[in-house]
C-alpha positions in Angstrom: -9.7 -12.7 21.5 -7.9 -9.7 20.1 -9.4 -7.9 17.2 -8.0 -9.2 13.9 -6.4 -6.5 11.8 -7.9 -5.4 8.5 -7.2 -7.5 5.4 -7.1 -4.4 3.3 -3.5 -4.5 1.9 -2.1 -1.9 -0.5 -0.7 -3.9 -3.5 2.6 -2.5 -5.0 2.7 -1.4 -8.6 2.9 -4.4 -10.9 1.2 -6.8 -8.4 -2.0 -7.1 -10.5 -0.5 -6.8 -14.0 2.8 -8.2 -15.2 5.4 -10.6 -14.0 5.8 -11.3 -10.3 8.4 -13.5 -8.6 8.1 -14.5 -4.9 11.3 -15.6 -3.2 13.0 -15.9 0.2 16.7 -15.7 0.9 16.6 -18.8 3.2 16.1 -21.0 0.2 19.0 -22.5 -1.9 16.8 -22.6 -5.0 15.9 -18.9 -4.7 19.6 -18.0 -4.3 20.3 -20.2 -7.4 17.8 -18.3 -9.6 18.9 -14.8 -8.5 21.0 -14.3 -11.6 18.1 -15.7 -13.7 15.8 -13.0 -12.3 18.4 -10.4 -13.3 18.5 -11.8 -16.8 14.8 -11.6 -17.1 14.8 -8.0 -15.9 17.0 -7.1 -18.9 14.1 -8.1 -21.1 11.0 -7.1 -19.2 10.0 -5.7 -15.8 9.6 -8.1 -12.8 8.1 -7.3 -9.5 10.2 -9.3 -7.0 8.5 -10.0 -3.6 10.8 -11.2 -0.9 9.5 -13.0 2.2 12.4 -12.7 4.6 15.4 -10.6 3.7 14.4 -7.1 2.4 17.8 -6.8 0.6 17.3 -10.1 -1.3 17.9 -10.2 -4.2 20.5 -7.6 -4.3 19.2 -6.1 -7.6 15.8 -5.1 -8.8 14.4 -3.2 -5.7 12.5 -6.1 -4.2 9.3 -5.5 -2.2 9.6 -6.9 1.3 6.4 -8.9 2.2 7.0 -8.4 5.9 3.5 -9.5 7.0 3.3 -12.1 4.2 -0.1 -10.8 3.1 1.0 -10.4 -0.6 2.2 -14.0 -0.6 -1.1 -15.2 0.9 -3.2 -13.3 -1.7 -1.2 -14.9 -4.4 -1.7 -18.4 -2.9 2.0 -19.0 -2.7 3.0 -22.4 -1.3 6.5 -22.9 -2.7 9.3 -20.4 -3.4 10.5 -19.4 -5.9 7.2 -19.0 -7.7 7.0 -17.0 -10.9 3.6 -15.7 -12.0 2.1 -13.8 -14.9 -0.6 -11.5 -13.6 -3.4 -10.1 -15.8 -6.1 -7.9 -14.3 -5.5 -9.1 -10.8 -5.6 -12.8 -11.7 -2.8 -15.3 -12.3 -2.7 -16.6 -15.9 0.6 -18.6 -15.8 2.8 -20.0 -13.0 6.2 -21.6 -12.7 6.9 -23.2 -9.3 10.5 -23.9 -8.1 13.1 -23.8 -10.9 12.2 -25.4 -14.2 13.9 -23.8 -17.2 11.1 -24.7 -19.7 8.4 -23.3 -17.4 10.4 -20.1 -16.7 10.9 -19.5 -20.4 7.3 -20.1 -21.1 6.1 -17.7 -18.3 8.6 -15.0 -19.1 8.7 -15.3 -22.9 12.5 -15.1 -22.6 14.6 -17.9 -24.1 17.9 -19.5 -23.1 17.4 -18.8 -19.3 19.8 -20.2 -16.8 21.8 -22.1 -19.3 24.5 -22.8 -16.7 22.0 -24.2 -14.2 20.4 -27.7 -14.0 17.2 -28.0 -16.0 15.1 -28.1 -12.8 15.3 -28.0 -9.1 12.5 -28.1 -6.5 11.8 -25.0 -4.4 11.3 -24.5 -0.7 8.2 -24.1 1.5 6.9 -20.6 1.6 6.8 -18.8 4.9 3.1 -17.9 4.6 2.1 -21.6 4.8 4.2 -22.3 7.9 3.1 -21.9 11.5 2.3 -19.5 13.0 1.9 -17.4 9.9 -0.7 -19.6 8.2 -3.2 -19.3 11.1 -2.6 -15.5 11.4 -3.2 -15.0 7.7 -6.3 -17.3 7.7 -7.7 -15.2 10.5 -6.8 -11.9 8.8 -8.6 -12.8 5.6 -11.4 -14.8 7.2 -15.0 -13.9 6.2 -16.4 -15.0 9.6 -19.5 -13.7 11.4 -18.4 -14.3 15.0 -18.2 -11.2 17.2 -14.7 -10.4 18.3 -13.7 -8.8 21.6 -10.7 -6.6 21.8 -8.8 -6.6 25.1 -6.4 -4.0 26.4 -2.7 -4.5 26.3 -2.6 -5.0 30.1 -5.5 -7.4 30.3 -5.0 -11.1 31.0 -7.0 -13.2 28.5 -8.1 -15.8 31.1 -9.0 -13.2 33.8 -11.0 -11.3 31.2 -13.1 -14.4 30.4 -13.8 -14.8 34.1 -14.7 -11.1 34.6 -17.2 -11.3 31.7 -18.9 -14.4 33.1 -17.7 -16.7 30.4 -16.2 -19.3 32.8 -17.0 -20.5 36.3 -13.4 -20.1 37.3 -12.0 -23.2 35.7 -9.2 -22.6 33.2 -10.2 -21.7 29.6 -8.4 -21.4 26.3 -9.3 -17.9 24.9 -10.5 -18.3 21.3 -8.1 -16.0 19.5 -8.6 -15.6 15.8 -5.6 -17.8 15.1 -6.9 -20.6 17.3 -10.3 -20.5 15.7 -8.8 -20.8 12.3 -6.7 -23.7 13.4 -9.8 -25.4 14.7 -11.8 -24.7 11.5 -9.0 -26.3 9.4 -10.0 -29.6 10.9 -13.6 -29.7 9.5 -15.2 -29.5 6.1 -18.3 -27.9 7.6 -19.2 -24.3 6.8 -18.1 -21.9 9.6 -21.5 -20.3 9.6 -23.5 -23.6 9.9 -25.8 -23.6 12.9 -25.5 -26.5 15.2 -28.2 -25.6 17.7 -29.2 -23.3 20.4 -27.3 -22.9 23.7 -29.0 -22.2 27.1 -29.6 -20.1 29.0 -30.1 -17.4 26.4 -30.5 -19.9 23.6 -28.1 -18.1 21.4 -27.2 -19.7 18.0 -24.2 -22.0 18.1 -22.3 -22.3 14.9 -19.3 -24.2 13.8 -17.2 -21.1 14.3 -18.8 -20.0 17.6 
């Protein structure tokens, strides 16, 4: 029931135009391609976005995606992911490590000659619980009214005080819980299901 934060995120330079690599240290494949990223940087600029350790990789001044909003905006599901960005859109992608794909995306030949030709990546943090629900709520375009509670307020007691329950236990509909529920249906969140007494307010899939 807390107010979701704004989804307005300041993108770092190079996010919308150029080469972007998304990695996390807790991934063997990302660690394996660290020298490859350094090799690419000798030929062209690369914006490296790191999901966990702000000091990884050691070179290249990585941008720490602490709240994972940059990864969410890029639609990252696997790390490492290498993307070519043009005017805010992705025009080419290499997922995991694949030498041919990385050479195509970067335009740099003979990359990672000491590495195996390919290796699968790891699951990105932004698609793992609880981050996936938080990010979905953050970027949701929903019409439901949100109620912000004070830091010292109890969610269940607040529902009772506002007359939303007759005293029986309730599960407060936090933005994350609502998004988790909506993930289980194909219906539009704004679709009206009917009117609810006694005030006959509109009942939608979301609320």
